[in-house]
C-alpha positions in Angstrom: 0.0 0.1 0.0 1.1 3.5 -0.6 -0.1 7.0 0.2 -1.4 9.6 -2.4 2.2 10.6 -3.3 3.1 7.0 -4.2 5.4 6.5 -1.1 5.3 3.6 1.3 3.2 4.2 4.5 5.1 2.8 7.5 3.8 0.9 10.5 5.8 0.2 13.7 5.7 -3.6 13.8 7.0 -5.2 17.0 8.1 -8.8 16.4 7.8 -11.7 18.7 11.6 -11.6 19.3 11.3 -8.1 20.5 8.6 -9.0 22.9 10.6 -11.9 24.3 13.7 -9.7 24.9 11.3 -7.3 26.8 9.8 -10.1 28.8 11.9 -13.2 29.0 9.2 -15.0 31.0 7.4 -15.5 27.6 9.8 -18.3 26.9 8.3 -20.2 29.7 10.1 -22.4 32.3 12.9 -24.9 31.5 16.0 -25.1 29.2 15.2 -23.4 25.8 17.1 -23.7 22.6 16.7 -21.3 19.7 16.2 -22.4 16.1 17.6 -19.2 14.2 20.1 -17.7 12.0 21.2 -14.1 11.0 17.6 -13.2 10.1 16.7 -13.5 13.7 17.5 -9.8 14.5 16.1 -6.9 16.6 15.4 -3.4 15.2 18.9 -2.2 16.4 20.5 -5.1 14.3 21.7 -7.0 17.3 20.8 -10.7 16.9 17.9 -12.3 18.7 20.6 -14.6 20.3 22.5 -11.6 21.9 19.3 -9.8 22.8 17.8 -12.9 24.6 21.0 -13.7 26.4 21.2 -10.0 27.7 17.5 -10.1 28.7 18.2 -13.3 30.8 16.6 -16.0 28.5 18.6 -19.1 29.7 19.5 -20.4 26.2 21.4 -23.7 26.2 21.7 -24.4 22.4 21.3 -23.0 19.0 19.8 -24.9 15.9 20.7 -23.9 12.4 18.8 -24.4 9.2 19.9 -24.4 5.5 22.6 -21.8 4.9 23.6 -22.1 8.5 23.2 -19.9 11.6 25.5 -17.3 10.1 24.3 -17.7 6.5 27.7 -18.2 4.9 26.8 -21.1 2.5 24.8 -21.4 -0.6 21.4 -23.1 -1.2 21.6 -26.9 -0.4 24.3 -26.7 2.2 24.6 -25.8 5.9 27.4 -24.8 8.3 29.0 -27.3 10.6 30.3 -25.1 13.4 30.0 -26.8 16.8 30.1 -23.5 18.9 28.6 -20.2 18.1 31.6 -17.8 18.5 29.4 -14.9 19.7 27.4 -16.6 22.4 29.6 -19.6 23.1 26.5 -21.8 22.7 26.7 -25.2 21.1 25.2 -25.2 17.5 23.3 -28.1 16.1 22.8 -28.5 12.3 19.1 -29.4 11.4 19.4 -29.1 7.7 17.9 -32.2 6.0 17.6 -34.0 9.3 14.3 -35.5 10.3 12.7 -38.5 12.0 15.0 -40.5 14.4 18.0 -38.4 13.5 16.4 -35.2 14.4 14.9 -36.7 17.5 18.3 -37.8 18.7 19.8 -34.4 18.0 17.1 -32.7 20.1 17.7 -35.1 23.0 21.4 -34.7 22.7 21.0 -30.9 23.2 19.2 -31.4 26.4 16.6 -28.6 25.6 13.0 -29.0 26.8 11.7 -25.9 24.7 12.4 -24.9 21.2 12.1 -21.3 20.3 11.9 -20.5 16.6 13.0 -17.2 15.0 13.6 -17.3 11.3 12.5 -14.9 8.6 10.2 -16.7 6.1 9.4 -15.2 2.7 5.9 -16.5 2.4 6.6 -19.2 -0.3 5.9 -22.9 0.0 9.2 -24.0 -1.5 11.4 -21.8 0.9 12.9 -24.3 3.2 12.9 -22.4 6.5 9.1 -23.4 7.2 9.9 -27.0 6.5 12.8 -26.9 9.0 10.1 -25.5 11.4 7.7 -28.3 10.6 10.3 -31.0 11.0 11.4 -29.7 14.4 7.8 -29.4 15.5 7.3 -32.9 14.6 10.4 -34.1 16.5 9.4 -31.9 19.5 6.1 -33.5 19.6 7.7 -37.0 19.6 10.2 -36.1 22.2 7.9 -34.2 24.5 9.4 -30.7 24.0 7.4 -27.3 23.9 7.7 -25.3 20.7 7.5 -21.4 20.7 7.4 -19.4 17.6 8.7 -15.8 17.7 6.5 -14.5 15.0 7.7 -12.2 12.2 6.0 -10.5 9.2 5.3 -12.2 6.0 7.4 -9.8 3.7 5.3 -10.4 0.6 2.1 -9.6 2.5 -0.6 -11.7 4.0 -3.7 -10.5 2.1 -3.3 -13.0 -0.8 -3.0 -16.7 -1.4 -1.9 -17.7 -4.8 -1.0 -20.8 -6.8 -1.8 -24.6 -6.5 -1.8 -26.7 -3.4 0.9 -29.4 -3.1 -0.1 -32.9 -4.0 1.1 -35.3 -1.1 2.8 -37.7 -3.5 5.2 -34.8 -4.5 6.3 -33.9 -0.9 9.9 -33.1 -0.3 12.0 -30.7 1.7 10.7 -27.9 -0.8 7.2 -28.8 0.4 6.4 -31.3 3.2 2.6 -30.6 3.5 -0.3 -29.4 1.2 -0.3 -25.6 1.3 -0.4 -23.1 -1.7 2.7 -21.7 -3.2 2.3 -18.2 -1.9 0.6 -19.1 1.4 -0.1 -15.6 2.9 0.6 -16.6 6.5 3.1 -15.6 9.1 5.2 -18.5 10.5 3.2 -18.3 13.7 0.0 -18.7 11.7 1.5 -21.6 9.7 2.7 -23.3 12.7 -0.9 -23.3 14.1 -2.2 -24.6 10.8 0.4 -27.4 10.7 -0.2 -28.3 14.4 -3.9 -28.9 13.7 -3.4 -32.0 11.4 -0.1 -32.4 9.8 2.1 -32.6 13.0 -0.3 -35.1 14.7 -0.3 -37.2 11.4 3.6 -37.3 11.5 4.2 -37.5 15.2 1.1 -39.2 16.6 0.1 -36.0 18.5 0.3 -32.2 18.2 3.3 -30.4 19.7 2.7 -28.1 22.7 2.7 -24.9 20.8 2.8 -21.2 21.7 3.1 -18.3 19.4 4.5 -14.9 20.7 2.6 -12.8 18.3 3.6 -9.5 16.8 2.1 -6.2 17.6 1.1 -3.9 14.8 1.3 -6.2 11.8 -1.5 -6.2 9.4 -2.2 -8.6 6.5 -1.7 -5.8 3.8 1.7 -4.9 4.9 4.8 -5.6 2.8 8.4 -5.8 4.2 9.2 -2.1 3.4 6.1 -0.9 5.4 6.8 -2.7 8.7 9.5 -0.4 10.0 11.6 -3.6 10.5 15.2 -3.7 8.9 15.5 -6.0 6.0 18.1 -8.6 6.2 18.5 -10.9 3.3 16.9 -14.2 4.4 19.4 -16.2 2.3 22.4 -15.5 0.1 20.1 -15.3 -3.0 17.4 -13.2 -1.5 19.0 -9.8 -1.3 16.1 -7.4 -1.5 12.3 -7.2 -0.8 11.9 -7.0 -4.5 13.5 -10.4 -4.9 11.1 -11.8 -2.3 8.1 -10.3 -4.1 9.1 -12.1 -7.4 10.2 -15.4 -5.8 6.8 -17.1 -5.4 6.7 -17.2 -9.1 10.2 -16.9 -10.5 11.4 -19.5 -8.1 9.9 -21.9 -10.5 12.6 -21.2 -13.0 14.9 -23.1 -10.8 13.2 -26.2 -12.3 14.0 -25.1 -15.9 17.1 -24.6 -17.9 16.9 -20.8 -17.8 19.0 -18.8 -15.3 16.8 -17.4 -12.4 19.4 -14.9 -11.8 21.7 -16.7 -9.2 25.2 -15.5 -9.7 23.9 -11.9 -10.1 23.1 -9.1 -7.9 19.4 -9.5 -8.8 18.4 -13.1 -8.4 14.8 -14.1 -9.1 14.3 -10.8 -11.0 16.7 -11.6 -13.9 15.5 -14.5 -16.1 17.3 -15.5 -19.2 19.3 -18.1 -21.2 21.8 -18.1 -24.0 19.1 -19.2 -26.5 16.7 -16.5 -25.7 16.4 -13.8 -28.5 14.4 -10.6 -29.3 11.1 -12.6 -29.5 10.8 -13.0 -25.7 10.4 -9.4 -24.4 7.4 -8.5 -26.7 5.8 -11.9 -26.1 5.8 -11.5 -22.3 4.6 -7.9 -22.6 1.7 -9.1 -24.8 0.5 -11.2 -21.9 -0.6 -8.0 -20.1 0.1 -9.2 -16.7 -1.1 -7.1 -13.8 1.4 -5.0 -11.7 4.5 -6.0 -13.5 6.7 -4.6 -16.3 9.6 -6.2 -18.2 13.0 -4.8 -19.3 15.3 -6.4 -21.9 18.6 -7.5 -20.2 21.8 -9.2 -20.9 23.7 -10.6 -17.9 26.5 -13.1 -17.1 26.0 -15.2 -13.9 29.2 -15.6 -11.9 28.1 -19.1 -10.6 25.2 -21.7 -11.1 23.6 -22.0 -14.5 25.6 -20.5 -17.3 28.3 -19.2 -15.1 30.7 -17.1 -17.1 28.3 -17.0 -20.2 26.4 -14.1 -21.4 22.7 -14.8 -21.4 19.7 -12.7 -22.7 16.4 -12.3 -21.1 14.2 -9.9 -19.1 14.1 -8.3 -15.7 11.0 -8.5 -13.7 9.9 -5.2 -12.3 7.1 -5.1 -9.8 5.1 -1.8 -10.4 2.1 -2.5 -8.2 2.6 -5.1 -5.3 -1.2 -5.2 -4.6 -1.9 -6.1 -8.3 1.1 -8.2 -9.0 0.6 -12.1 -9.2 4.0 -13.8 -9.1 2.9 -17.3 -9.8 0.7 -16.2 -12.7 3.5 -14.0 -14.0 6.1 -16.8 -14.0 3.7 -19.4 -15.5 2.9 -17.1 -18.3 6.7 -16.5 -19.0 7.2 -20.3 -19.0 4.3 -20.7 -21.5 5.9 -18.1 -23.8 9.3 -19.8 -23.7 7.9 -23.2 -24.5 6.1 -21.8 -27.4 8.8 -19.6 -28.8 11.7 -22.0 -28.1 10.3 -25.5 -28.3 13.7 -27.2 -29.1 15.8 -25.3 -26.5 13.5 -24.8 -23.5 13.9 -27.6 -21.0 13.4 -28.8 -17.4 15.9 -29.7 -14.8 15.9 -33.1 -13.1 16.1 -33.1 -9.3 19.7 -33.6 -8.2 20.5 -34.0 -4.5 19.7 -32.7 -1.0 16.5 -30.7 -0.8 15.8 -31.4 -4.4 16.1 -35.0 -4.3 13.1 -37.3 -5.1 14.2 -40.1 -7.3 14.6 -38.8 -10.8 11.6 -36.3 -10.8 11.8 -33.1 -12.4 12.6 -30.2 -9.9 9.7 -28.1 -11.2 7.3 -30.9 -10.2 8.5 -30.5 -6.5 8.2 -26.7 -6.8 4.8 -26.7 -8.4 3.6 -29.5 -6.1 2.6 -31.8 -8.9 3.6 -32.7 -12.5 0.6 -30.9 -13.9 2.4 -27.7 -15.0 5.2 -29.7 -16.8 2.9 -32.0 -18.6 0.5 -29.0 -19.6 3.5 -26.9 -21.0 4.9 -29.9 -22.8 1.5 -30.6 -24.4 1.2 -27.0 -25.6 -1.6 -26.2 -23.3 -1.8 -22.6 -22.1 -0.4 -23.0 -18.6 -2.2 -19.9 -17.3 -5.3 -22.0 -17.2 -3.8 -24.0 -14.5 -3.3 -21.0 -12.1 -6.0 -20.8 -9.6 -7.6 -17.5 -8.9 -6.1 -15.6 -6.1 -7.8 -16.0 -2.7 -7.7 -14.8 1.0 -5.8 -16.9 3.5 -8.9 -16.9 5.7 -10.5 -19.1 3.1 -8.3 -22.0 4.0 -6.6 -21.2 7.3 -9.2 -19.0 9.0 -9.3 -20.4 12.5 -5.5 -20.3 12.7 -4.9 -16.7 11.7 -3.6 -14.3 14.3 -3.9 -10.9 12.5 -6.6 -9.0 10.5 
């Protein structure tokens, strides 16, 4: 949202981490551990770890997700430091651990409460929420409490977009059926997951508390919250990247560069085979809230590293009208039509992407419907559900209006 001059209106949002550091009793009794990384910060840019320790929260361990506690490694990897150098607390790596391995990790740590403070970006295939789910399941099995320190959904919480995951396509980029752009905060998502998915996996729900935010409303984007932006992962540098990601993240499942290895990942889309037909064709789709610019770029790593590729930059002109999933699916349809012999799909490889020899786009989309429709020449825009409100599917679990 913006005012009449086109400027962002700001709201002072107070996160769950801020509330905990102001009132350590919110952590409850016992021996808490903190699932976090460098996105767990306070408005003065101190870490939640440092703030909690200063406030007297008796932390006994830290738990790191993909990219690690300090965020030094690329997608598909984690750090392996045993001790956090700042706090001196032991660090346990949760990435790609689940089941008995994660249960044993939690028991080894001697915690009886798990606090969770990671900045999600509102997209089903972003792995932080599945770290949360896996730890919730393990906490339920091992009899530990789970407390979410809630944070804003940076792409807003007014809209749900994209298809639901089909259970047969579950992986670490989507454990449980939810839409691609889910529109929930992590606290709301934890409540939703704890109603059915956690009991189905663990045999019972976890003892769950959410330290809710003050001041967050569903229509707010990251730039309106008054909270500092810290890139949630090494390839999510700006709020603009996050706005585009629920759609352009699908290009990770294709043979186009999604901009990794540039300063604008998930905004720059291209390949060596793209020519001057692409820009006018995507502009002709007349997609809402977005404009496209002709670009050439050379990724420094990942797909086409060191090669010059041609494509477009996605410019979000109106976040309230922009539909990232619809936008990316329309772009994919154009590419398949204009470059039938060059456009292709990536096969899932390892780690978070691994599921037999399936195509990675199937894991991202949540089924093989998109890939089959595109390959058959069907207009893929017909597969994109109409946008809806999160209240339509998660109503009783919502915490904010």
